[in-house]
Backbone as CSV, one residue per row, in Angstrom:
resi,resn,N_x,N_y,N_z,CA_x,CA_y,CA_z,C_x,C_y,C_z
1,MET,37.710,25.944,51.816,36.416,25.274,51.841,36.602,23.772,51.990
2,ALA,35.887,23.222,52.915,36.063,21.806,53.201,35.600,20.931,52.042
3,ASP,34.666,21.440,51.196,34.113,20.617,50.138,34.850,20.787,48.817
4,SER,35.988,21.441,48.825,36.739,21.626,47.586,37.841,20.575,47.471
5,LYS,38.097,20.140,46.245,39.133,19.148,45.993,40.493,19.814,45.833
6,TRP,40.478,21.019,45.254,41.714,21.765,45.022,41.582,23.190,45.557
7,ASP,42.706,23.778,45.896,42.688,25.185,46.281,42.360,26.066,45.078
8,VAL,43.050,25.809,43.974,42.894,26.647,42.782,42.857,25.777,41.531
9,VAL,41.947,26.111,40.623,41.922,25.520,39.288,42.370,26.602,38.316
10,CYS,43.434,26.326,37.575,44.030,27.311,36.666,43.720,26.949,35.213
11,ILE,43.368,27.956,34.428,43.138,27.755,32.994,44.011,28.719,32.226
12,GLY,44.744,28.194,31.242,45.602,29.089,30.478,46.190,28.435,29.246
13,ASN,47.069,29.171,28.608,47.780,28.668,27.433,48.894,27.726,27.872
14,ALA,48.811,26.484,27.434,49.799,25.463,27.787,50.991,25.585,26.846
15,ILE,52.108,26.069,27.372,53.251,26.448,26.550,54.541,25.860,27.117
16,VAL,55.423,25.433,26.235,56.770,25.057,26.636,57.679,26.262,26.388
17,ASP,58.404,26.671,27.420,59.273,27.835,27.327,60.644,27.460,26.767
18,VAL,61.167,28.307,25.900,62.534,28.195,25.389,63.255,29.455,25.863
19,LEU,64.106,29.320,26.876,64.750,30.468,27.512,66.183,30.638,27.021
20,ALA,66.525,31.875,26.663,67.878,32.165,26.185,68.256,33.588,26.575
21,HIS,69.551,33.831,26.759,70.043,35.179,27.041,70.251,35.925,25.725
22,ALA,69.982,37.252,25.753,70.141,38.066,24.550,70.467,39.496,24.941
23,GLU,71.162,40.181,24.066,71.465,41.593,24.264,70.309,42.445,23.741
24,ASP,70.253,43.696,24.206,69.232,44.617,23.711,69.328,44.779,22.195
25,ALA,70.540,44.740,21.663,70.727,44.890,20.224,70.050,43.761,19.445
26,PHE,70.027,42.558,20.037,69.351,41.434,19.388,67.852,41.709,19.289
27,LEU,67.277,42.254,20.362,65.849,42.577,20.348,65.554,43.599,19.259
28,ALA,66.379,44.641,19.201,66.159,45.687,18.207,66.294,45.133,16.787
29,LYS,67.288,44.293,16.569,67.511,43.724,15.243,66.306,42.934,14.760
30,HIS,65.638,42.255,15.704,64.505,41.412,15.327,63.157,42.082,15.590
31,GLY,63.179,43.407,15.800,61.939,44.173,15.893,61.089,43.889,17.106
32,MET,61.725,43.634,18.232,60.984,43.306,19.455,60.895,44.507,20.387
33,ALA,59.746,44.684,21.014,59.573,45.693,22.056,59.944,45.054,23.393
34,LYS,60.952,45.586,24.028,61.444,45.001,25.276,60.332,44.908,26.321
35,ASP,60.310,43.811,27.052,59.353,43.539,28.130,57.958,43.180,27.633
36,SER,57.783,43.035,26.331,56.454,42.727,25.801,56.333,41.243,25.476
37,MET,55.101,40.834,25.123,54.853,39.500,24.605,54.279,39.661,23.207
38,MET,54.974,39.134,22.206,54.515,39.198,20.822,54.047,37.820,20.370
39,LEU,52.923,37.776,19.669,52.464,36.531,19.069,53.136,36.365,17.709
40,ILE,53.639,35.176,17.446,54.360,34.926,16.194,53.784,33.683,15.504
41,ASP,54.076,33.566,14.207,53.618,32.388,13.463,54.723,31.330,13.422
42,ALA,54.437,30.226,12.760,55.374,29.102,12.751,56.685,29.474,12.071
43,ASP,56.628,30.255,10.995,57.847,30.643,10.290,58.731,31.521,11.172
44,ARG,58.115,32.479,11.862,58.876,33.357,12.761,59.479,32.542,13.901
45,ALA,58.749,31.552,14.394,59.264,30.695,15.459,60.517,29.958,15.007
46,GLU,60.494,29.460,13.785,61.659,28.738,13.257,62.849,29.682,13.090
47,THR,62.599,30.894,12.605,63.658,31.883,12.416,64.326,32.234,13.744
48,LEU,63.514,32.469,14.773,64.061,32.823,16.078,64.852,31.673,16.680
49,TYR,64.345,30.466,16.528,65.036,29.305,17.098,66.437,29.173,16.510
50,GLU,66.563,29.487,15.217,67.866,29.404,14.567,68.782,30.554,14.982
51,ALA,68.191,31.708,15.376,68.984,32.899,15.660,69.468,33.003,17.101
52,ILE,68.713,32.432,18.035,69.083,32.568,19.445,70.270,31.678,19.785
53,GLY,70.889,31.986,20.908,72.002,31.180,21.378,71.531,29.947,22.125
54,PRO,72.398,29.365,22.965,72.016,28.186,23.756,70.756,28.460,24.560
55,ALA,69.869,27.489,24.624,68.569,27.690,25.270,68.213,26.515,26.166
56,VAL,67.325,26.786,27.118,66.778,25.771,28.013,65.296,25.620,27.707
57,GLN,64.822,24.385,27.549,63.400,24.127,27.293,62.765,23.548,28.550
58,GLN,61.645,24.145,28.958,60.928,23.635,30.133,59.479,24.072,30.060
59,SER,58.635,23.367,30.764,57.213,23.689,30.760,56.981,25.071,31.331
60,GLY,56.050,25.792,30.712,55.733,27.135,31.158,54.273,27.447,30.900
61,GLY,54.030,28.682,30.536,52.661,29.151,30.437,52.282,29.800,31.753
62,SER,51.702,30.973,31.698,51.475,31.791,32.892,50.680,31.074,33.973
63,ALA,49.498,30.568,33.630,48.648,29.934,34.646,49.251,28.629,35.142
64,ALA,49.974,27.916,34.266,50.638,26.686,34.700,51.750,26.999,35.692
65,ASN,52.464,28.116,35.470,53.471,28.539,36.443,52.830,28.821,37.798
66,THR,51.676,29.461,37.777,50.968,29.755,39.026,50.559,28.470,39.733
67,ALA,50.058,27.503,38.971,49.686,26.215,39.568,50.900,25.544,40.197
68,ALA,52.057,25.617,39.532,53.276,25.015,40.072,53.687,25.700,41.367
69,GLY,53.533,27.009,41.433,53.857,27.730,42.662,52.954,27.347,43.815
70,ILE,51.682,27.188,43.544,50.737,26.776,44.587,51.115,25.396,45.118
71,ALA,51.468,24.491,44.205,51.877,23.155,44.634,53.148,23.209,45.464
72,SER,54.098,24.068,45.077,55.348,24.197,45.828,55.106,24.730,47.236
73,LEU,54.072,25.521,47.406,53.709,26.037,48.725,53.049,24.972,49.610
74,GLY,52.705,23.844,49.002,52.011,22.795,49.739,50.528,22.791,49.487
75,GLY,50.084,23.638,48.546,48.675,23.684,48.196,48.328,22.668,47.127
76,THR,47.075,22.689,46.702,46.599,21.754,45.686,46.077,22.543,44.491
77,ALA,46.357,22.051,43.297,45.960,22.770,42.089,45.601,21.794,40.985
78,ALA,44.722,22.265,40.114,44.397,21.558,38.874,44.632,22.523,37.729
79,TYR,44.856,21.978,36.532,45.154,22.814,35.385,44.357,22.335,34.173
80,ILE,43.822,23.305,33.441,43.124,23.041,32.185,43.844,23.807,31.085
81,GLY,44.323,23.104,30.068,45.028,23.729,28.957,45.286,22.695,27.878
82,LYS,45.521,23.148,26.655,45.599,22.250,25.504,47.029,22.096,24.992
83,VAL,47.494,20.844,24.938,48.756,20.532,24.268,48.482,19.500,23.185
84,ALA,49.432,19.378,22.262,49.296,18.395,21.188,49.798,17.031,21.645
85,ASP,49.469,16.041,20.852,49.948,14.681,21.100,51.337,14.546,20.477
86,ASP,52.321,15.269,21.076,53.679,15.265,20.542,54.678,15.304,21.696
87,GLN,55.962,15.391,21.369,56.999,15.304,22.399,56.921,16.464,23.397
88,LEU,56.721,17.683,22.895,56.620,18.812,23.811,55.366,18.704,24.683
89,GLY,54.315,18.145,24.135,53.118,17.896,24.933,53.382,16.906,26.053
90,ASP,54.192,15.891,25.755,54.588,14.917,26.782,55.381,15.601,27.898
91,ILE,56.320,16.481,27.499,57.130,17.193,28.489,56.247,18.045,29.387
92,PHE,55.333,18.772,28.765,54.454,19.661,29.535,53.618,18.861,30.543
93,ALA,52.977,17.799,30.069,52.112,17.002,30.943,52.912,16.345,32.060
94,HIS,54.094,15.831,31.735,54.919,15.169,32.748,55.312,16.141,33.850
95,ASP,55.726,17.352,33.467,56.159,18.325,34.461,55.035,18.680,35.432
96,LEU,53.822,18.882,34.905,52.703,19.212,35.787,52.385,18.060,36.736
97,LYS,52.262,16.885,36.174,51.881,15.739,37.006,52.960,15.401,38.030
98,ALA,54.233,15.583,37.639,55.329,15.337,38.588,55.278,16.320,39.749
99,GLY,54.709,17.490,39.497,54.568,18.485,40.553,53.312,18.320,41.384
100,GLY,52.556,17.262,41.131,51.351,17.004,41.913,50.135,17.779,41.451
101,ILE,50.164,18.295,40.237,49.063,19.097,39.701,48.180,18.214,38.823
102,HIS,46.882,18.262,39.063,45.947,17.496,38.241,45.875,18.104,36.843
103,PHE,46.069,17.272,35.825,46.004,17.743,34.435,45.401,16.641,33.591
104,GLY,44.168,16.847,33.137,43.490,15.807,32.382,42.861,16.279,31.089
105,THR,43.254,17.458,30.593,42.684,17.971,29.348,43.059,17.060,28.180
106,PRO,42.092,16.644,27.358,42.428,15.781,26.211,43.426,16.445,25.278
107,ARG,44.361,15.642,24.731,45.366,16.154,23.804,44.735,16.495,22.443
108,LEU,45.359,17.433,21.729,44.977,17.734,20.357,45.692,16.752,19.428
109,VAL,44.952,16.071,18.586,45.511,15.077,17.669,45.312,15.562,16.233
110,GLY,46.392,15.555,15.458,46.288,15.881,14.042,46.203,17.359,13.723
111,GLY,46.520,18.207,14.676,46.451,19.641,14.433,47.796,20.322,14.633
112,GLU,47.774,21.534,15.150,48.989,22.292,15.380,49.821,21.639,16.496
113,PRO,51.142,21.834,16.473,51.984,21.280,17.539,51.833,22.064,18.839
114,THR,52.392,21.517,19.901,52.356,22.168,21.212,52.991,23.558,21.134
115,ALA,52.391,24.507,21.823,52.865,25.889,21.818,54.239,25.995,22.452
116,ARG,54.989,27.016,22.013,56.269,27.304,22.645,56.474,28.815,22.670
117,SER,57.162,29.289,23.707,57.439,30.719,23.858,58.944,30.925,23.966
118,PHE,59.480,31.767,23.094,60.892,32.123,23.143,61.033,33.294,24.119
119,ILE,61.682,33.048,25.244,61.836,34.055,26.291,63.283,34.526,26.290
120,LEU,63.485,35.758,25.881,64.824,36.323,25.747,65.117,37.202,26.954
121,ILE,66.162,36.854,27.668,66.508,37.516,28.928,67.695,38.437,28.686
122,THR,67.487,39.735,28.879,68.552,40.714,28.686,69.404,40.811,29.949
123,PRO,70.596,41.422,29.866,71.501,41.449,31.018,70.917,42.089,32.269
124,ASP,69.899,42.952,32.116,69.272,43.567,33.287,68.219,42.674,33.930
125,GLY,68.049,41.452,33.411,67.112,40.495,33.994,65.708,40.573,33.430
126,HIS,65.438,41.538,32.568,64.094,41.652,31.995,63.910,40.628,30.888
127,ARG,62.628,40.285,30.658,62.378,39.256,29.667,61.413,39.758,28.598
128,THR,61.674,39.332,27.365,60.843,39.665,26.219,60.407,38.353,25.585
129,MET,59.102,38.219,25.359,58.568,36.931,24.923,58.041,36.988,23.495
130,ASN,58.319,35.933,22.749,57.783,35.725,21.408,57.114,34.359,21.415
131,THR,55.813,34.350,21.263,55.050,33.135,21.531,54.331,32.620,20.291
132,TYR,54.611,31.360,19.970,53.869,30.640,18.940,52.812,29.812,19.659
133,LEU,51.549,30.143,19.445,50.478,29.567,20.260,50.133,28.127,19.894
134,GLY,50.280,27.755,18.627,50.074,26.359,18.257,48.801,25.760,18.828
135,ALA,48.956,24.619,19.499,47.801,23.850,19.973,47.045,24.518,21.109
136,CYS,47.706,25.390,21.869,47.064,25.862,23.100,45.794,26.662,22.835
137,VAL,45.698,27.317,21.661,44.499,28.101,21.373,43.354,27.236,20.864
138,GLU,43.596,25.941,20.744,42.533,25.031,20.332,41.692,24.560,21.523
139,LEU,41.914,25.143,22.685,41.049,24.858,23.830,39.624,25.283,23.496
140,THR,38.663,24.425,23.803,37.259,24.714,23.502,36.416,24.528,24.759
141,PRO,35.170,24.988,24.721,34.295,24.771,25.877,34.165,23.305,26.269
142,ASP,34.297,22.390,25.298,34.197,20.967,25.613,35.326,20.496,26.527
143,ASP,36.431,21.234,26.564,37.563,20.870,27.415,37.381,21.325,28.862
144,VAL,36.339,22.105,29.112,36.101,22.666,30.443,35.079,21.806,31.171
145,SER,35.526,21.127,32.202,34.689,20.201,32.965,34.091,20.890,34.179
146,ALA,32.785,20.742,34.344,32.122,21.310,35.526,32.666,20.692,36.800
147,ASP,33.004,19.414,36.759,33.527,18.743,37.954,34.882,19.321,38.357
148,VAL,35.733,19.600,37.363,37.046,20.159,37.681,36.909,21.602,38.152
149,VAL,36.204,22.419,37.387,36.060,23.831,37.751,35.394,23.980,39.118
150,GLY,34.361,23.210,39.353,33.658,23.293,40.629,34.421,22.694,41.789
151,GLY,35.528,22.002,41.478,36.304,21.352,42.527,37.343,22.234,43.179
152,GLY,37.486,23.479,42.711,38.480,24.374,43.293,37.837,25.517,44.058
153,GLN,38.514,26.010,45.085,37.998,27.177,45.793,37.977,28.404,44.893
154,VAL,39.024,28.519,44.067,39.154,29.662,43.166,39.466,29.152,41.770
155,LEU,38.823,29.757,40.768,39.168,29.538,39.368,40.057,30.696,38.943
156,TYR,41.236,30.391,38.418,42.214,31.412,38.021,42.366,31.398,36.514
157,LEU,42.065,32.525,35.883,42.043,32.632,34.433,43.191,33.502,33.930
158,GLU,43.817,33.060,32.863,44.957,33.751,32.263,44.488,34.599,31.086
159,GLY,44.737,35.911,31.162,44.259,36.825,30.141,44.735,36.526,28.738
160,TYR,45.902,35.930,28.597,46.422,35.588,27.275,45.458,34.698,26.489
161,LEU,44.636,33.937,27.186,43.739,32.987,26.522,42.622,33.695,25.756
162,TRP,42.482,34.994,25.954,41.379,35.760,25.375,41.567,36.026,23.882
163,ASP,42.677,35.594,23.298,42.997,35.955,21.918,42.219,35.178,20.862
164,LYS,41.665,34.026,21.187,40.969,33.226,20.185,39.516,32.974,20.608
165,PRO,38.566,33.027,19.642,37.140,32.931,19.993,36.753,31.668,20.765
166,ALA,37.217,30.494,20.329,36.822,29.260,21.014,37.381,29.218,22.427
167,ALA,38.639,29.670,22.577,39.235,29.712,23.909,38.504,30.716,24.793
168,LYS,38.079,31.829,24.207,37.308,32.831,24.956,36.002,32.238,25.477
169,GLU,35.340,31.442,24.642,34.097,30.793,25.081,34.367,29.796,26.203
170,ALA,35.502,29.103,26.119,35.884,28.180,27.198,36.088,28.947,28.503
171,PHE,36.727,30.085,28.393,36.975,31.002,29.504,35.668,31.393,30.191
172,LEU,34.707,31.867,29.368,33.434,32.342,29.922,32.608,31.197,30.503
173,LYS,32.663,30.044,29.859,31.969,28.876,30.401,32.531,28.526,31.770
174,ALA,33.851,28.538,31.898,34.482,28.209,33.169,34.070,29.197,34.262
175,ALA,34.034,30.488,33.930,33.644,31.502,34.909,32.213,31.288,35.377
176,ARG,31.336,30.984,34.437,29.937,30.740,34.809,29.810,29.494,35.688
177,LEU,30.540,28.433,35.336,30.490,27.205,36.130,31.025,27.444,37.538
178,ALA,32.081,28.219,37.646,32.662,28.494,38.959,31.676,29.248,39.845
179,HIS,31.062,30.273,39.312,30.105,31.037,40.122,28.867,30.215,40.455
180,HIS,28.458,29.371,39.510,27.312,28.492,39.789,27.611,27.552,40.952
181,ALA,28.877,27.153,41.072,29.295,26.262,42.159,29.643,27.028,43.434
182,GLY,29.461,28.353,43.424,29.753,29.155,44.603,31.229,29.437,44.803
183,ARG,32.017,29.384,43.718,33.461,29.611,43.795,33.817,31.033,43.364
184,LYS,35.028,31.447,43.688,35.533,32.740,43.267,36.223,32.612,41.910
185,VAL,36.202,33.701,41.152,36.892,33.753,39.863,37.972,34.822,39.940
186,ALA,39.207,34.424,39.626,40.340,35.347,39.584,40.833,35.467,38.147
187,LEU,41.317,36.641,37.803,41.835,36.903,36.463,43.161,37.640,36.563
188,THR,44.131,37.239,35.740,45.322,38.047,35.537,45.235,38.677,34.159
189,LEU,45.496,39.981,34.074,45.405,40.671,32.793,46.519,40.278,31.830
190,SER,47.608,39.726,32.346,48.670,39.087,31.560,49.640,40.033,30.863
191,ASP,49.147,41.030,30.113,50.054,41.837,29.300,49.304,43.077,28.826
192,SER,49.948,44.244,28.867,49.257,45.484,28.489,48.855,45.484,27.017
193,PHE,49.660,44.822,26.145,49.286,44.730,24.741,48.038,43.867,24.575
194,CYS,47.933,42.812,25.387,46.749,41.955,25.379,45.521,42.756,25.817
195,VAL,45.684,43.576,26.845,44.580,44.415,27.330,44.151,45.396,26.250
196,GLU,45.109,45.989,25.556,44.783,46.959,24.513,44.040,46.298,23.357
197,ARG,44.448,45.070,23.007,43.791,44.359,21.901,42.320,44.105,22.184
198,HIS,41.992,43.874,23.443,40.628,43.462,23.800,40.043,44.405,24.861
199,HIS,40.293,45.690,24.694,40.062,46.634,25.785,38.649,46.560,26.358
200,GLN,37.634,46.813,25.559,36.279,46.886,26.112,35.807,45.537,26.637
201,SER,36.168,44.467,25.947,35.719,43.154,26.430,36.402,42.796,27.752
202,PHE,37.635,43.276,27.983,38.291,43.059,29.270,37.637,43.899,30.368
203,VAL,37.269,45.131,30.036,36.553,45.961,31.012,35.264,45.267,31.437
204,ASP,34.535,44.735,30.458,33.279,44.035,30.746,33.533,42.758,31.535
205,LEU,34.582,42.026,31.174,34.907,40.779,31.864,35.196,41.032,33.336
206,VAL,36.017,42.029,33.620,36.350,42.346,35.014,35.090,42.750,35.777
207,ARG,34.281,43.583,35.165,33.064,44.067,35.840,32.070,42.935,36.120
208,ASP,31.885,42.046,35.152,30.779,41.095,35.229,31.139,39.710,35.756
209,HIS,32.423,39.307,35.664,32.755,37.914,35.954,33.870,37.705,36.970
210,VAL,34.589,38.746,37.338,35.816,38.576,38.115,35.621,39.035,39.563
211,ASP,36.158,38.227,40.498,36.137,38.584,41.924,37.495,39.066,42.407
212,ILE,38.575,38.495,41.856,39.943,38.826,42.267,40.724,39.184,41.014
213,LEU,41.306,40.385,40.982,42.022,40.838,39.800,43.506,41.002,40.082
214,PHE,44.330,40.415,39.208,45.781,40.583,39.246,46.195,41.408,38.026
215,ALA,47.079,42.385,38.238,47.595,43.179,37.133,48.852,43.891,37.581
216,ASN,49.717,44.216,36.617,50.829,45.094,36.946,50.436,46.534,36.614
217,GLU,51.339,47.464,36.879,50.996,48.878,36.742,50.602,49.238,35.309
218,ALA,51.369,48.775,34.332,51.061,49.097,32.938,49.714,48.526,32.519
219,GLU,49.424,47.301,32.944,48.175,46.643,32.552,46.955,47.353,33.127
220,ILE,47.009,47.700,34.402,45.826,48.297,35.025,45.595,49.705,34.495
221,LYS,46.661,50.453,34.194,46.491,51.785,33.616,45.945,51.694,32.186
222,THR,46.359,50.666,31.451,45.822,50.455,30.110,44.339,50.098,30.172
223,LEU,43.963,49.262,31.144,42.571,48.838,31.264,41.645,50.026,31.489
224,TYR,42.064,50.956,32.333,41.194,52.075,32.669,41.605,53.382,31.999
225,ARG,42.489,53.284,30.987,42.845,54.414,30.142,43.205,55.653,30.970
226,THR,44.157,55.476,31.873,44.595,56.557,32.736,46.105,56.488,32.913
227,SER,46.718,57.633,33.175,48.159,57.666,33.452,48.441,57.522,34.946
228,SER,47.387,57.439,35.750,47.538,57.368,37.204,47.283,55.954,37.717
229,PHE,48.297,55.355,38.319,48.118,54.039,38.919,47.057,54.084,40.021
230,GLU,47.087,55.118,40.834,46.149,55.235,41.953,44.708,55.318,41.452
231,ASP,44.482,56.092,40.388,43.132,56.199,39.839,42.650,54.864,39.278
232,ALA,43.550,54.146,38.615,43.176,52.846,38.060,42.829,51.865,39.174
233,ALA,43.638,51.856,40.235,43.362,50.969,41.365,42.015,51.296,41.999
234,GLU,41.709,52.581,42.083,40.434,52.989,42.669,39.252,52.507,41.829
235,GLU,39.422,52.444,40.514,38.353,51.917,39.658,38.045,50.467,40.011
236,VAL,39.086,49.686,40.275,38.883,48.284,40.660,38.194,48.206,42.021
237,ARG,38.668,49.011,42.955,38.104,48.982,44.304,36.633,49.369,44.289
238,LYS,36.266,50.365,43.476,34.871,50.819,43.417,33.942,49.735,42.892
239,LEU,34.493,48.815,42.098,33.683,47.700,41.596,33.444,46.633,42.663
240,GLY,34.114,46.772,43.805,33.956,45.799,44.876,34.810,44.560,44.707
241,LYS,35.869,44.670,43.902,36.735,43.525,43.642,37.872,43.462,44.654
242,THR,38.417,42.263,44.815,39.700,42.108,45.502,40.791,42.366,44.467
243,GLY,41.764,43.190,44.810,42.818,43.530,43.860,44.190,43.192,44.398
244,ALA,45.071,42.760,43.505,46.479,42.525,43.820,47.260,43.097,42.654
245,LEU,47.772,44.323,42.821,48.359,45.090,41.731,49.833,45.327,42.002
246,THR,50.686,44.899,41.078,52.130,44.940,41.294,52.759,46.141,40.600
247,ARG,53.895,46.604,41.193,54.593,47.787,40.667,56.094,47.532,40.575
248,SER,56.476,46.322,40.212,57.883,45.963,40.024,58.686,46.287,41.282
249,GLU,59.756,47.096,41.149,60.619,47.380,42.297,59.935,48.242,43.356
250,ASN,58.745,48.763,43.045,58.004,49.563,44.018,56.997,48.725,44.813
251,GLY,57.085,47.418,44.699,56.221,46.552,45.500,54.848,46.377,44.887
252,SER,53.833,46.333,45.726,52.475,46.094,45.248,51.471,46.663,46.238
253,ILE,50.223,46.700,45.800,49.132,46.998,46.725,48.117,45.878,46.621
254,VAL,47.506,45.563,47.750,46.428,44.578,47.784,45.263,45.215,48.524
255,PHE,44.061,44.902,48.088,42.900,45.504,48.733,41.674,44.616,48.585
256,ASP,40.780,44.781,49.523,39.504,44.064,49.544,38.530,44.958,50.300
257,GLY,37.655,45.636,49.562,36.781,46.608,50.208,37.602,47.764,50.757
258,ASP,37.411,48.072,52.027,38.146,49.172,52.653,39.499,48.747,53.204
259,HIS,39.827,47.475,53.107,41.121,46.977,53.593,42.147,47.131,52.464
260,TRP,43.109,48.023,52.654,44.054,48.421,51.606,45.449,48.378,52.206
261,HIS,46.342,47.631,51.587,47.680,47.459,52.158,48.744,47.654,51.084
262,THR,49.819,48.352,51.434,50.984,48.485,50.580,51.994,47.409,50.979
263,ILE,52.431,46.632,50.004,53.346,45.512,50.239,54.706,45.854,49.655
264,PRO,55.734,45.966,50.481,57.059,46.266,49.937,57.634,45.056,49.196
265,PRO,58.517,45.295,48.223,59.142,44.160,47.544,60.140,43.489,48.480
266,MET,60.341,42.204,48.266,61.372,41.491,49.017,62.720,41.735,48.354
267,PRO,63.740,42.106,49.115,65.052,42.346,48.501,65.612,41.052,47.905
268,THR,66.090,41.140,46.681,66.677,39.984,46.018,67.490,40.459,44.827
269,ARG,68.377,39.635,44.351,69.136,39.949,43.132,68.312,39.498,41.931
270,VAL,68.010,40.431,41.038,67.175,40.123,39.888,68.021,39.476,38.794
271,VAL,67.675,38.235,38.475,68.358,37.502,37.408,67.464,37.391,36.180
272,ASP,66.179,37.132,36.396,65.240,36.898,35.295,63.829,37.166,35.826
273,THR,63.135,38.143,35.261,61.800,38.485,35.760,60.694,37.573,35.224
274,THR,61.061,36.593,34.396,60.064,35.655,33.882,59.341,34.958,35.031
275,GLY,58.029,35.010,35.017,57.249,34.319,36.036,57.008,35.107,37.304
276,ALA,57.494,36.350,37.374,57.325,37.122,38.609,55.854,37.308,38.955
277,GLY,55.072,37.741,37.972,53.643,37.923,38.222,52.923,36.616,38.478
278,ASP,53.359,35.560,37.796,52.726,34.245,37.970,52.909,33.733,39.394
279,LEU,54.130,33.877,39.915,54.407,33.372,41.263,53.858,34.314,42.324
280,TYR,53.761,35.599,42.017,53.061,36.517,42.907,51.622,36.019,43.094
281,ALA,50.985,35.650,41.982,49.614,35.130,42.062,49.556,33.836,42.864
282,SER,50.574,32.982,42.728,50.614,31.736,43.519,50.529,32.041,45.008
283,GLY,51.390,32.966,45.453,51.419,33.283,46.871,50.123,33.890,47.349
284,PHE,49.582,34.802,46.577,48.346,35.471,46.994,47.174,34.489,47.040
285,LEU,47.051,33.666,46.002,45.936,32.713,45.961,46.068,31.646,47.036
286,TYR,47.302,31.197,47.294,47.478,30.258,48.397,47.017,30.915,49.694
287,GLY,47.409,32.164,49.891,47.049,32.849,51.120,45.551,32.989,51.306
288,VAL,44.850,33.427,50.254,43.412,33.661,50.418,42.631,32.352,50.526
289,THR,43.170,31.256,49.981,42.477,29.971,50.119,42.862,29.239,51.406
290,HIS,43.802,29.812,52.166,44.183,29.227,53.453,44.002,30.231,54.597
291,ASP,43.091,31.177,54.363,42.645,32.102,55.413,43.779,32.901,56.045
292,LEU,44.760,33.314,55.236,45.844,34.135,55.761,45.484,35.616,55.812
293,GLY,44.383,35.999,55.165,44.018,37.403,55.102,44.725,38.100,53.958
294,ILE,44.204,39.273,53.579,44.719,39.986,52.424,46.167,40.430,52.614
295,GLU,46.491,41.015,53.757,47.827,41.576,53.947,48.892,40.479,53.966
296,ARG,48.674,39.418,54.727,49.673,38.345,54.776,49.773,37.624,53.430
297,SER,48.642,37.526,52.735,48.683,36.931,51.394,49.538,37.774,50.460
298,GLY,49.453,39.093,50.596,50.281,39.984,49.795,51.757,39.819,50.097
299,HIS,52.106,39.689,51.367,53.515,39.480,51.726,54.021,38.133,51.203
300,LEU,53.181,37.104,51.282,53.574,35.803,50.749,53.766,35.889,49.237
301,ALA,52.901,36.628,48.568,53.030,36.820,47.129,54.371,37.456,46.786
302,ALA,54.771,38.466,47.557,56.044,39.141,47.312,57.227,38.197,47.525
303,ILE,57.135,37.342,48.527,58.194,36.367,48.792,58.324,35.390,47.622
304,CYS,57.187,34.913,47.114,57.219,33.966,45.994,57.783,34.621,44.733
305,ALA,57.393,35.862,44.475,57.910,36.574,43.306,59.413,36.774,43.418
306,ALA,59.882,37.112,44.630,61.315,37.329,44.832,62.107,36.056,44.577
307,GLU,61.563,34.924,44.964,62.275,33.658,44.730,62.438,33.393,43.241
308,VAL,61.379,33.601,42.461,61.448,33.200,41.061,62.302,34.152,40.222
309,ILE,62.420,35.416,40.624,63.253,36.332,39.836,64.735,36.237,40.207
310,SER,65.047,35.404,41.192,66.445,35.258,41.616,67.198,34.216,40.802
311,HIS,66.529,33.592,39.831,67.161,32.577,38.985,66.483,32.578,37.626
312,VAL,67.063,31.895,36.669,66.479,31.794,35.340,65.331,30.788,35.361
313,GLY,64.221,31.151,34.725,63.089,30.242,34.607,61.902,30.668,35.441
314,PRO,60.693,30.271,35.028,59.461,30.752,35.651,58.884,29.859,36.743
315,ARG,59.608,28.819,37.118,59.124,27.914,38.164,60.043,28.013,39.378
316,PRO,59.515,27.866,40.594,60.369,27.969,41.788,61.423,26.878,41.829
317,GLN,62.611,27.248,42.291,63.683,26.263,42.470,63.866,25.920,43.939
318,ALA,63.497,26.819,44.828,63.492,26.521,46.260,62.098,26.064,46.654
319,SER,61.992,25.365,47.763,60.684,24.964,48.270,59.967,26.196,48.822
320,LEU,58.881,26.576,48.187,58.130,27.728,48.685,57.462,27.417,50.020
321,ALA,57.231,26.139,50.287,56.644,25.762,51.572,57.547,26.180,52.728
322,ALA,58.867,26.124,52.506,59.797,26.561,53.548,59.703,28.067,53.750
323,LEU,59.550,28.820,52.641,59.425,30.270,52.744,58.098,30.681,53.382
324,LEU,57.100,29.836,53.239,55.783,30.098,53.827,55.871,30.277,55.332
325,LYS,56.834,29.620,55.962,56.979,29.703,57.413,57.238,31.124,57.886
326,GLU,57.809,31.965,56.994,58.048,33.358,57.354,56.738,34.111,57.550
327,ILE,55.681,33.629,56.930,54.383,34.313,56.992,53.511,33.763,58.113
328,VAL,53.524,32.445,58.289,52.589,31.824,59.228,53.188,31.616,60.619
329,ALA,54.476,31.910,60.786,55.103,31.722,62.095,54.479,32.633,63.138
């Protein structure tokens, strides 16, 4: 859209990632379900920090990763999320702004510290997350600007934000503002445990507020309480939504009305699956906001996901703009 300032405006939990390698036995010892995201308190966060091995700290958070991917593709993005007025908040804000992403959410002063997520990577490349939400759940409707939300072609919402009432209200306010401005609203379901916690409200959210839905196989089957991926996908299609549903090593499907495409995965060596879904969303959203069509957007999404799982960390290390040439050539 010629009248938009950004391709995508992303809203999510602003988190600094702490990445470390761990064996399956470590997960079992500390009561973790592999491949899941567990919410933890401050005491548990301190215990884990002392128990893990050498770690890398870098800005993360699902929707922020997606914004970074869009910027790497050469697109434009804005981000809304809450960090504290502390050192980790400085790191988070610096990383976004250095990547060319607009970030102007007021800092939290005098409250919880900036959120952090302990991401444990097992030898098979899978990741298990333990997240202390801290300041990020203090996002309120007052932090959601009509000018920012209305300035993007698409508003992209992170399902993890649905865990706290004030953040949920911010979420719904943003969706209403986006539709009032004639924009599309996209949602990622984020995690099957998150979907289960808020099952009916997520069903209602998708039905009433969402135009583009992102989910993996476990999440979409949990949403529609079915053991069949195909049946769950059909539920989304019947609602008239655009869908981008991933199946790990089995690729993905993308659809919009009667246009339905199977997207094969891009071959790559899996090092760390952290950020795979986030960067898949980057590619797809870049594609749909640059008129690439559903099928080519799906292929671009697969390329972006393949890049991020080929190394440790949830942000691209190669220029995605260079990989984009494979799609638009």
